[in-house]
Structures are given as structure tokens and as C-alpha cells.
N, C-alpha and C positions, 0 to 999 in steps of 0.2 A: 581411562579413556573417557572423553566427553560423552555424557549420556546420549546426546543427539546422534553422535557417531555410532554408538552402540545400537541404537534403534535401527539405523540404516543397515548395519551388519546383520541384524536379526532379519530384516526384510530380504536381504540378499540370500540368506540361508533358505528362505522359503520360495525363492524364485529359481529359475533355471539359469540365472546369470552368475558368472564367476567374478564379475566386477562391474563397476560403472565409472564412466568418465563424466565428471561434473564440470560444466562450463558456464553455467549461470552464476554470476558473481554474488547475487544475494543468497543463493543456495550454498556457495562456498563459505560465505560469511557465517551462515547458520551452522554449518557443520564444524567450522574451525573456532568460532567465537571471536574472530578477528576480522577487521576490514579487509576486503580483497579487491585487487585491481589487476586486470590482465593476467589472471592466473587460472590454473586448472587443478582439479583433484582427480587422482586415479585411486579408486577404492577397490581393492581386491578382498577376497575373503580373509586374507591373513595380513595384508600390508596396506598402509595408507601413504600415498605420495602427494606432495604439494609441489606443483611445477610452476615456476615463475621465471621472471627475467632478473637481470642484475640490479635493477632499480629497487626491488623489493626483497631480494635474497636475504640480506642481513636481518631485516625486520622479521621475516618469516622464521629464520633460525632462532631468534630470541623469543618469539611468541608461541610457536606451534610445537608442542612437545609430543603430540601424538602422531606426527607426520615426519616422513623422511623428505627433506627439502631437496629438490632437483632444479638445476638451471635448464630452462627451455630455450628462451631467446628466439633467434631466427629459425631454429630447427625444432620448435616445440613439439610438433606432431610426430616427428621422427623419434624424439625422446620418449614421448608417451607410448608409442608403439613398442619401442624396445623394452620399456618397463613392463608393459602388459605381457609381452612374450616371455620375459624373464620370470614373471610371476605365474607363468603357465595358465594364463587366462584363455579360455576357449570361446566363451560367449561374453562379449563386452557391451553393456548397455550404454547408451548416450542420450543426452537431452535433445530430442529432435527439434525443439523450438529454439534452441540456442546455438546450433551450428549451421552456418550457411552452406550452400551447395559446394562452394569451392573448398571450404574446410573439411566437409564430409568426404569429398573425393580425395583430398590430400592425405588425411589420416588413414582412410581405408586402403590406399595404395601401400602404406607402410605396414599395415596390420597383417598382411599375408593371409594365413589360413584362419585367423581369428574372425568369428562371426560377429558383425557389428549390428546391435539390436536397438531400435528406437524405443525409448521409454516415454511415458506420458505423465508428467507432474508427479513423479514418484516422491521426490523430496518436498515438493509443495504440499503434499498430503500430510507430511510430518509437521510442516510449519503451521498448518491450519489451527492446531491446538497450541496455545502459547503456554510456556512454562513460567514459573513465578518470577524469575529474573527478567524475562521478556516483558511481563506485565508491568513490572515496576518502571522499566524504561519507557514504555508506552504512556503510562500514567504521568510520568515526568514531562514527556513531550506535550501531552494534553494540557498540563498545568501551565506550561510556558505559553502555549497558544491561547489559553483562556486569558492570561495576563495581557497578551498582545492585543487581543480583540477588545478587552476592557480599555486599554490605552487608546485604541482606534476610536472608540466611542467619545473619548475626550477631545481628540484632535480634529475630527472631520468637521468641515464647515464649507459653505459655498465659496467658490473661488479656488480651492485646492484642486490640483490635477490628480487623476487616478494614480498615475505613476509616482507622484510625490507621496501619496498615502502608502503605497506599496513599499517604497524605499524606507519610510519612517518605521513601518512595521518590521521590516527585515533587519533594520539597525537595532530596534528594540529586542528582537528575538536573539540576536547574537550578543549584543553588549549588555543588556539588562537580564535577559533570560538565561544566557550561558549556553545556548545551543550552538552547534557547529554551523548549521545552515537550515534552510527551509526544506520541506518535503518535496516541494514543487514550486513552479513560478507562481507567486501570489496573484490571485485574481481580484481586481477591484473593478466593479462594473456599475456604472452610474447611468441614470436615466434610461434611454432606449437600449443602451449597451447591456443592461441587466436582462434583456430578453434573450441573450445568448448564454446558454449554460456555462460554456468555457470561453468566455470573452477574453481576448488578449488585451491586458491592461494598457491603456493609451494615455495620451496627453490631454484628453477631454477634461474640462474643468467642471466641478460640481456646481449645481444650481439649486436655488431655493425650491422647496416643496417638490422634491423628487426622491426617488428610491435609489439606494446604493446597497449592493451586497458585496461582502468581502469573504473570499474563500482562501484560507491560509492554513499551512501546516508546518510542523517543526520536525527536524531530524535530530533526535537526541541519542547519541551513541549508537547510531545506525537505525533506530526505531522511530517510526513515523506517527504523526497525528494529522488530522484533517477535519477542520471545523468551518462552518459557514454561518454568518449572521447577516440579516437584512436590517438596514438602518433607514430611517426617514429623516429627511432634512426639512423641518418645518411642518406645516399643516398638510395632511394627506387626506384625500377624498375617502368617502365611506365605501366606495367600490374597491379601492385598494385595500382598505382595512379588512373588508370582507374576505378578499382572496388571501390575505396574510393569515387570517384566522383559520381558513380552510387548510392551508399548508401546515399550520401549527397543530391543528387537531388531527390531521392525517398522520403526522409524525407521532403524536401521542398515542394514537390507536395502534400503530405498528409496534412501538416500544412496549406497550402493554401486553402484546402478544408474544414477546420474546421469552422463551424458556426452553430448557432441554426437552427434546422429544418432538418439538414442533418442526414442520418442514419450513425451509427457508422461503419457498414459494408462498407460503401462507402469510409471511411477514410483508412481502412485497404487495401481495393482493389486498391485504388489510388496508394499507395506505392508498393503493391505487383505486380500490373500490370506493373509498370515502371521497376522494377527489372527483371520481367519475360521477358519483351520486349528486354532487353539487355542480355538475355541468362543465368540468374542466379536464376531463380525462384525456382529451386530445392534446392538451398542453403540458402534460407531464411526460417529457420526452426521453427519460433515461431510467436506468434501474434505480431501485430504492437505495442501494448502497453497495459497499464493497469491503472486503477484508483489508485490514491495515496491519503492518508489522515492519519487517525489513524493507518492504515496498509499500508505497502508498496505495497501490491497487494490487491486491492479491486475493487468494482464496480466504473465505468463501465469498462468491459474488451473490449479492442479494437481489435476485431477479425472480420473476414469475415463472421461469423455466427451471429453476434450480430445486431439485427434489431432495437435496441433502438434508439430513436431520441435524438440527442444532444441538451442539454439545457444549458443556462447560469449558471455558478457556478460549473459545472463539472470540475474536475482537473484530468489530466491523462498524461501518458508518450507517446512519439512518438519515437520508437526505432527500426528502420529497421536495418537489419544486413545481411551480406553475409559471410558464413563460409565454407571454402574449406578444406575438411578433410586432415589431415596430412600436411597442408600447412600454412594457416593463416586464421584469421577472422577479420572482420571490423564491428564495430557497432557505431552508433551515437545516443545518447539519450538525449532528452530534456523534460522538464515538462511544460505543458501548462494549462492555465485557459481559459475556454470558456466564452466569453464576449457577450454582446448584438448583436454585429455586426460581430464577428469573434472569434479570440483568442489572448491571450497574451502569448508569449513565455517567461517564467520566467528566463530562463538561456540564453537569447539572447546575453548578453554581454560576454559570454564565447567563446573564439576562437574555431573554428572547424578545 
């Protein structure tokens, strides 16, 4: 049995649940080790079912040896309920954030006397600590992203449209890098557009002596990367240079603090306090970072409110930024793995 699946079975033994219905596709991918689309897992204490439709049935049969494959299709919730009843499940957990109200009512009607119990990020907790094979895929995703941003440095010039740069980067990632796709829609933000942390890449043309930041990630065999670099087109004012250095030093301060046993909130506060001390605390408008893995935003969330203790094997971004409305924004983002004694910055060889 897949080790991750064994860990979930161990958790079930410690709970009052007889089984769990997994509907979040990234969690299904995690537990099966294979891409998942429009499918469900029913995990009982003794049996594992993978419920899908006719489009993915044959693929599932050939790939998933630890699961009994069942056709769901139009009557998927009726199928799930019958399997749960046959497995003598009395208390069935479900992922409350991934079933809408209509789905919840539908399956509950079929479950009869089975008690339907909401769970909160049960599998996400398992995913928080990455295994060696996961780390290798994330490292590969980061390497491709580093190459793409190095390529961007060569091609950006006044006159190009933001959307043209994004298109060239995404072509590079697929054709040269060998990745299936990007982690998210590439952000290319120039001039005043850079004051929006999640700017929607537009047809605006780059101009001389302005700022441009690129936020891009790669999906490599399901695992994500997420990096940001800020570029300068020509001569830049001393005021902009000063803010850039504040952001860079804030990131360095946070990374220096990362090691097992430290609270995540301490990491966020280290960068936030540095930016605040220099007068720009009100312009750092988001968390310091987020976990990456099968999703580009997952646990652990690097915020001042997260009291989680850092552990080896966690992977997350460190991305401080300062955004001045109607002027410009600067962000620097790197991906780090927590090690036994500190952390490894996966994108350390990419110029800042």
C-alpha cells in the first residue's frame, strides 16, 4: 500500500470515523500518486475505492493497484452511498470545504442511517510535510522556473506588451523546460500596474525607466513552484532603489529566521517588522508566503496569525512586497525547504 494511504488509515484508526469520502482532487492525487479529475475516494478501515466516470475508468484500472475502481457517472453519490453501506460504515467523514450544499444534501439522502461527519483539512495536514519524491519534483519545478526568469531577463525591453512576455515565458516553460503547464496564470506587471499584487497581465507596453515584476510558477508532474523577480528597465531613481533594498533585506531577515521549532508567525513578523521600521508597513498588503506542493497555495500559510511550529520537510514561499498605489510595486519571492538545521532556498542561484 502507498505509504501516504497507510498514514491516512492510521489516522482513521485513531478517530471515531469508519471511513472518509475524499472529494478534493489534489488530496486524491496525493493519496493515489496519480492525477485525478472528477473523481472521489471512499476510504474505509479495510477497503479503498476510487469512484470515477467512463472517461478515466481505464486509466484508473491501469494505474491504481491499491484501489477498487468503480464507475460513478451520473449516479456517483448513489454509488458512493452503496459502497459505504456495504462496507458497514457507520460514521463517514467528508471534506466540508469541497462539497457544495447540493452535493451534501444529495449524498446524505442516499446514506440512510450513516452519520455524515465534516472534517477539517485532515489530509492537508499529511501533505504539509513533503516526502523525498515530492521534494525532487518541487526542486525540478523551481529549476525550470529559474531558467524561465533568467530567459525573461534577456528578452524584456521597452515596447513589449506584458502579455507578450507572459506568452514567451509560458512557451519556454513547456518547450524548453519540459513542464506540462504553469502553476497559475503568469503575472507580468509593469509601471503603475506593479502596484497591484495580483495584477491581471494586460496589453500594456513596457516603457523606459520603469519597474516590471514577473510572478511565475511551473507545474512539474503535479508539483508547483512560485517565484517573483522585479526588473528595472533603464535608470531607476534612488527612492525606488531604496524601497527595493528594504524588500530584499526584509526577505533576507525572514529566511535567516527559518528553522525547525520556530513559530511560523515569527517568520512573517520578522519581515513585516523590518518593513514597518522603514516606514512602509502599511504598504505590505499580504501574508509573507504560503505552502507549495500539489497546489500553489496550501499549508502552511506564512502569516502573523499562524502559530504552527516549523518542521523539516515543509516547503513554502517567502515573498515580501511593498506596493505604493498609483506608483509602483516591488516583490521578491523565493521557494524554501525547511531542513534539520535551517532552510534551503531552492531559487538561490537566481539573481535578485
